[in-house]
C-alpha positions, -999 to 999 in steps of 0.1 A, spaced: 0 2 1 30 25 7 43 20 -28 6 30 -40 5 59 -19 38 74 -29 33 67 -67 -1 78 -70 6 108 -46 35 119 -66 17 115 -99 -13 137 -85 8 161 -69 30 163 -100 -2 171 -123 -13 198 -100 19 216 -100 24 214 -137 -13 226 -142 -8 255 -119 26 266 -135 14 262 -168 -16 284 -159 5 308 -143 32 307 -174 -3 315 -197 -9 343 -175 -42 332 -159 -58 357 -137 -50 358 -101 -88 362 -94 -117 340 -90 -112 326 -125 -78 314 -116 -88 301 -83 -114 279 -102 -91 267 -125 -67 257 -99 -91 237 -79 -105 222 -108 -69 210 -115 -67 198 -81 -98 179 -85 -88 163 -117 -55 151 -104 -72 137 -70 -95 115 -94 -60 93 -92 -72 85 -56 -103 69 -70 -83 49 -94 -59 37 -68 -85 28 -45 -106 8 -68 -73 -7 -83 -62 -18 -45 -100 -30 -38 -101 -52 -70 -61 -62 -70 -49 -65 -38 -82 -70 -16 -100 -95 -39 -126 -72 -47 -135 -57 -11 -124 -31 11 -134 -13 43 -141 23 44 -114 30 66 -90 11 47 -99 31 17 -101 63 33 -65 59 46 -53 50 12 -71 83 -1 -55 104 25 -20 91 23 -22 96 -14 -37 132 -7 -9 137 17 19 131 -7 1 151 -34 -1 180 -12 37 177 -1 46 177 -38 25 207 -42 41 226 -16 75 215 -28 65 227 -65 51 259 -52 84 266 -33 103 259 -63 81 280 -84 86 309 -59 124 306 -58 128 303 -95 107 337 -99 126 352 -72 98 356 -49 80 382 -69 49 363 -69 31 380 -39 43 414 -48 28 408 -84 -6 393 -71 -9 422 -48 -3 446 -77 -24 430 -100 -53 426 -74 -51 465 -68 -52 473 -104 -84 453 -109 -102 468 -79 -91 503 -90 -103 497 -124 -138 484 -113 -141 518 -93 -135 509 -57 -137 534 -30 -109 546 -13 -117 526 18 -122 496 -1 -90 500 -15 -74 509 19 -90 477 32 -77 457 4 -42 470 6 -40 461 43 -53 426 36 -27 422 9 0 435 32 -11 409 56 -6 382 32 27 394 20 39 394 59 26 358 60 47 348 28 79 363 42 75 333 65 84 302 49 66 277 73 35 296 77 35 301 35 40 263 33 15 256 57 -10 275 39 0 262 5 -7 228 19 -42 234 34 -49 247 1 -52 212 -15 -54 188 15 -93 196 18 -98 186 -18 -80 154 -12 -99 148 19 -132 153 0 -124 129 -29 -110 104 -2 -144 102 15 -164 100 -16 -141 74 -30 -143 53 2 -180 57 6 -184 44 -28 -158 19 -33 -166 1 0 -196 -13 -18 -181 -43 -37 -211 -41 -60 -201 -5 -72 -179 -9 -102 -171 -43 -95 -136 -60 -108 -137 -75 -141 -131 -115 -142 -115 -130 -170 -135 -153 -188 
């Protein structure tokens, strides 16, 4: 099971990192559209949890798996994928000379200004972005926040996969004829 956790977790994390970095390179906005694309990429990558749990159930467990075993496998994969995502994000930040947060803040303020936001709204947003910048200056906090960006998606997919696949009649294993 450990081999599956690391194999599928590394693959899922790699897919997320590649998707996010490609999105950044193509210039997707940092607003809600970019967030939606990022979480969609995470969801697609975490579909590997479903694949891994089904494979483990069908091949290793003879077509039967307990909820706790399936959930544990899913969360193991989610944890490894989240760690890969953190490492990938830190690598991106390092390669871009840690300018992401400044670029993000500048683009966010420019967008709010062009929308015609009031001076008080701009001031509140500036304070919020400065708070975010101070968090980004602390590597352990930044890594923790990055880890918590992706882990809940893995939690939800793990719960769904475990709930569905514990029923051996749901997508039963194919038998050779």
